[in-house]
N, C-alpha and C positions, 0 to 999 in steps of 0.2 A: 463537711465544709461546703459552703456555697460561694460562687463567684461574687455575688452581690456583697458578701461580707468583706471581701478584699477591696471592692470599690468603696465601701463605707470607710474602711481604714484609710485609704488614700485621700478621700475627701476630708476626713476628720484631721488627718496629719497636716493638711494644708491650712484648714481654717482654724484649727485648735479651738473650735467652739461647737458644742453639740447642736445648738440652735441653728447656726449658719450652715453646718454640714447637713442637718435635716432638711433645710430649705433647698439646698443644692441637690440633695438626693430625692427630693419630692416625697418625703415620708415624714411622719410625726417624730418629734424628738424622742419620745418614749420608745418608738419602734427602733430608731437608730441605736439608742442606748442598749436595748435588748439584744440587737444583732451583734454589736461590738462585744457584748458580754458573752454571747454564744461562741464567737470566734476565740475569745480569750480562754474560755473553758475548753474548747477543742484543742488549742495549742498548749494549754496547761500553764499559761503565764500571762500576767496583765501586760497590755501594750501601751496603756496610757496612765499617767499619774493624775488622778482626779482631785488630789488634795491641793493642787496649786491652781492659780488663776493667772493667765489662761492655762488650760491643761497642757501637758507636755508628754512627749513620748518617753517611755521607760527605756532602759538599756535593751530589753528584749524587743521593744517596739522598733527601736532604731536598727536592730539587727534584722527584724522581719520585714521592714518596709521595702528595701530594695528587692527582696525575694518576692513579695507580693506584686510589685511593679513588673518584675520579669515574668511571673506566672500569667498575669493579665496580658502582657504583650504577646506571649507565646500562644495563649488561647485565642486572642483576637486575631492574631496572624493566621493561625490554622483555620479559623472560621472564614476569614476573607479568602484564603487560598482555596478552601473547599467550595465556597460559593462561586469563585471564578471557574473552578474546574467543572462545576455543575452547569454553569452558563455556557462554557466552551463545549461541553459534551452535548448540550441541547442543540447547539448550532453546527457542530462538526459532522460532516458526512464521512462515514467509515466505509472503506472499500477493501474487498479481498480481490487480488488480481494476480495474474501470472507475472513472473519477473520481467519477461520481455516487454509485455504491454505496459508495465509500470515505467519502463524506460522510453519506449517508442511512441505509444499512443496516448497514455494518460495525460502528459503535460499539455498536449494540444487540445484534448477534450476539455480540460478544465479552463484553458484559455478561452475557448469558444463559449463555454457556459457563462464565464464571468462577463462576457460582452453583453449578455442579456440579464444576468442576475446580480452583477456586481461582485465584489470580493467574496470568495468562498473559503471556508475552513474545511480542510480535508485531512484524512490520515489513513494509513494502511493498517490492516490487521497484521500480525506477524505472518510473513509470507511462508507458504509451504512449498516444498520442492515437488510434491506430487500434485497432479491435476485434481484427484479426489480430495486431497487435503484442503485445497482452496475452496472447492465446492462445499465441503462440510462446514466451513465457517459461516456461509450464508444459511445453510440448512439449520444450523444450531442458533441462528439469530445473533451471531457475534459481529455482524457487519450489516450495513444498509444495502450495499450493492456488491455484485460479483461481476467484474470485468474479465471476460475470458474469450478464448478462441472456442469455436464450435464447428462441427461438421455433422451432416446428417447421420454419419456412422459413428461419430465420436462426440456426442452431446452430453452436457452435464446431467447426471441422474438426479433431477429435481422434480418433485411432484407438481404437475401442471395445475393442479387444483390449488396449490399454495403459492406458486411462483409464476411470474410473467417475465418476458424479456423483450428487448428491442434490438434490432440489428443496427449497428452503428457503422459498419464498414466491412472491409475484407482485407485479407493478407495472403500472400503467397510465400511459401518457403522454397528456396531453390538450392540445389546442390552446387556448392562452390569449392574452388580449389585455387591455390596460387598458380600462376602461369609458369610454363617452362621458358627456355630461352627463345622460343619461337612464338610465344604468346598463347600457346595451347595449354589446356589444363594439365598440370603436372600429374594430378590424380584424376582420371576421367572414367566415367561410366561408358564402357564400350561393349558391344556384343562380343562374347568370347568366354574363355574359361579362367582368365586371370582375375583373382579376387581383388575387389576394390577395398582400399583401406578406409574403413568407415569410422568417423567420429560420431558416436552415438549418444542419444538422449537417455539411454537406459530403457526402462520399461514403464515408468509410472507417470510420465508427462503427457500432455496433449499431443505434441509432435511425435513422441515415441509411438503412440497408438496409431496416429495417422500414417506414419511411415510403415508400421507393421502391415497395414492394409495394402499399401503400395507394393511392398515386397512379396506379400502373399499373392497378389494379382500378377506380379511379374518377377518370378524367382530370379535372383541375381547372386552370383558368388561374391560373398562379402567376408571380410575379416575385421572384426571390431578391435580397434587399437586404443580406443579412449572412450570414456563415458563421462558425461556431465549433464545434469538436468537443465542447466542454464544455457540459453542460446549465446550469450556473450562469452561464456567460457569456451564453447565450441568454436566460435568465431576466432578467438585468440589462437586456438590450436590450428585452425586452418591457415591463419596468417603465418604460423610457425612452420608450415609445410608438412604437417603430420598426416594429412589425408583429406577426405571429403566429408562435409557436413551439410545438412539441410538447414539453412539459416533464413529467418524472415528477411525479406528484401529491405524492409525499413531499417534494418541493422547494418546493411552493407551497401547503401546507396553510394557513399563517397568512394569506397574501395572498388566498386564496379566501374565507376566513372574514371577513376585514376588508373585502373588496370592492375591494382594490387591483387585483386581477385577476379576470377573469370568463372562463368558457369561451367560446371563439370559434366553437363549432359544437355540434351535438347529440351525444349519446353514441355515435352510429354512427360518428363520426370518431375515437373514442378508439382507441388501439392498446395491445395487451396484451403482456406479456412475463413469462416465468418468471425467478425468481432462482435460480441454480444454483451449487453448489459442486463443482468438479472436482478430482480428484487422480489420481495414478498408481496402478494396480492393485498394483504391486510393494510389498512390505512396506517401510514407512518407519521413521524414528526413533520412539522411544517416544512423545514428545509429539505427533507427527503421528497415530499410531494412537489415542492417548487422545482427541484432539480429534475424530477421525472417529467414534469410538464414541459420544462424547457427543452429536454431531450426530444420530446415529441414534436416541438415546434421548429427544431433546428434541422435543416436539410442535411442529408447524409453526406459526410465529407468524401473527398476524392479517395479512390482506392489507393492504398499504400504503394501497390506495384506501379501505378502511373508515374510516380516520381523516378522510378528506375528504368522504365521502359525505353527511353532514348538510349541509355547505356547498353541495354540488352540488345536492342535493334542494331546498334552500331557493331556490337560484338558479333551478332549472327550474320551480318552482311559480309564480314571479313573472315569468319571461321565457320565453314560448313559443318554439318553434323558428321561425327566420326563414322567411318565405314565399318561394316561388319566383317566377319572372317571370310565371307564369300566375295568381298570387294564391292558390295552394294550397300546403299543406305538402309539402315534397319527400318522395318515397318513396326511402329510402336503405337499403341492405343492409349491415349491419356485417360486417366481415371479422375483427374482433378478438374 
């Protein structure tokens, strides 16, 4: 059966004239008659009574007519939906990104890009909890861009012959705790043998690997009491007073300003990361190329830590670094 046969039936059922229906369908009368006969043969029943004038629908025809109308509506609807999906797909920018950046950095990035490009259509791939999982989405060609943290010692394993990146900004993750009654961190990193209650990223995320470098450089007694690959989950547990977590500053700006959270160690324990946007070197769709060009023309935004610096400076001015077991301030070397 062919769809044009159904369209022929609808036209003939309206005009009840082979000649008028043929003109409406822009075919010869003999061709229309042949196609109607082919459909009737396929159905096994005549649809029109040709013995009367004008012709009229048979009982089988009256039964089949609403079904033909519904079939055409469904097919035409599906066609329109698929065409729209194709058009949307051609215009939509697809990103793979870390959960924290999707909450803190991505909205501002798109807002800045729309100032020069106009409204954008964007979507995320299914987010992965692991750093490598998000990188793999770009490597397999399932997205246009990878928005990620990076560090010289923890960079995405992407072939530089196939992929390029641009530096968009930077971020710092700081150890935070709720304050005690005196405004000091309830859970603090101090020189000594007392284990610190650590709220951990586990082992497969960017910050997990970045922290592993820090702890390898500066061995510290730790006891892991909670694991969550998402920064927002760790922040919630810090606010519940469960321990210390390294959280991107952009996630705790208001909590630092209000005093709900305080740094759990001096700045030498802060860890840094670049914010990078990766893409394939190969020429992409027009929206991809336009977005990449706009990124190049846009000046680098302010560092996320700048927004929290006043809160941190105010805290540091009233809370000196904790003393070591010998009563002196610890001599620490920053690696970030």
